[in-house]
C-alpha positions, 0 to 999 in steps of 0.5 A: 892462887889456886882456883877453888870451886865456886871460884869467879875467874876473870880473864885479862888480856892486853898487848904488850908488843907487835912484831912484823906478823907476830904479837905477844899477848899477856894473859892473867887469871884473877880468882875471887872467892864470892863469899870472902870476896878473896881476890888473887892472881892465879896464873900469868903467861905470855902468849906469841901470836901469829896472824895468818890469811885464809890462806895460811900465808903470815900477814903484817900487823898494826903497830902497839904504842907504849903510853904509860911507864909499865907500858913501856916495861912490859914493851921493852920486856917483850922485846928481851922475851922474844930475843930469848926464844930465838936464842933457845930454837938456835940453840936446840938446832945445834944441840950437843947430844954428848954434853948433855949425856955427860951432864945426865951422867953427872947429875946421876952420879950426884943423885946416887951420892945423895941416896936418890936415884934418877930414872934413865929415860929407856927404863921410864914408863910411857903415858900414851894418848891418841886424840882425833881433831874434831871441828869443836877443836879447831880454830878460824884457820881450821887448825887445831886450836892451840888452847886445846892441845896445851889442855891435852899435854897438861892431862897427858902430863898429869897422867904420867905424873900421878903413875909415877907418884901414885898421888894427885898431881897439879900443874905448876908450870908449863915450859917452852911451848912450840906450835911447829906444824898446823894440825888439821880437823880429821887428823890425829895426835899422839902425845906421849909423856914420861917423868923425866926427874924427881925432887921432894915434892915436884916432878919434871914431865916431858910430853911430846905431840905429834901428828899420828899418820898410821901404820 
């Protein structure tokens, strides 16, 4: 359900499972129309949080006890999601680039046979943004708040989609976001985005966020 102007938004968060130093938190956003009383789920996400000391070292977290049947289901599902993330990261380390290129070529030939065209990556227009990390953007550890970076990724991706389609574009989903290194106050974030593929009314946009070190 899209969130409309004037809606009342309720954000719910609950801990699904704790591991050694990380936790999975399920977050839901519910939107309610104050006039009609209509209430519906707008989005749900599973966020992995890591506990760190003031010096940036990981610290152990208390464990979670699942009670109800629903809590047990989410407790078990959290482990499966963690295993999937680890597998995904491991596969990314040993990615066969030649295989990926062959798959892209096959997809290009199939699209051409259907009268469609996939734009080669080197020909795709690039959307770029540069953002300075201010104290108001930082979390309690003094690094860039992940939610702010997600907002920048969303904006950069939306601009790339607009430039490609010349239409207003809204975000349907964001997949596989990993925070690989901390970004500190005073540093700069360089974001680049390009449309990697289009379907009938949707597009996939690849967005990269890097720490900008200048020339």
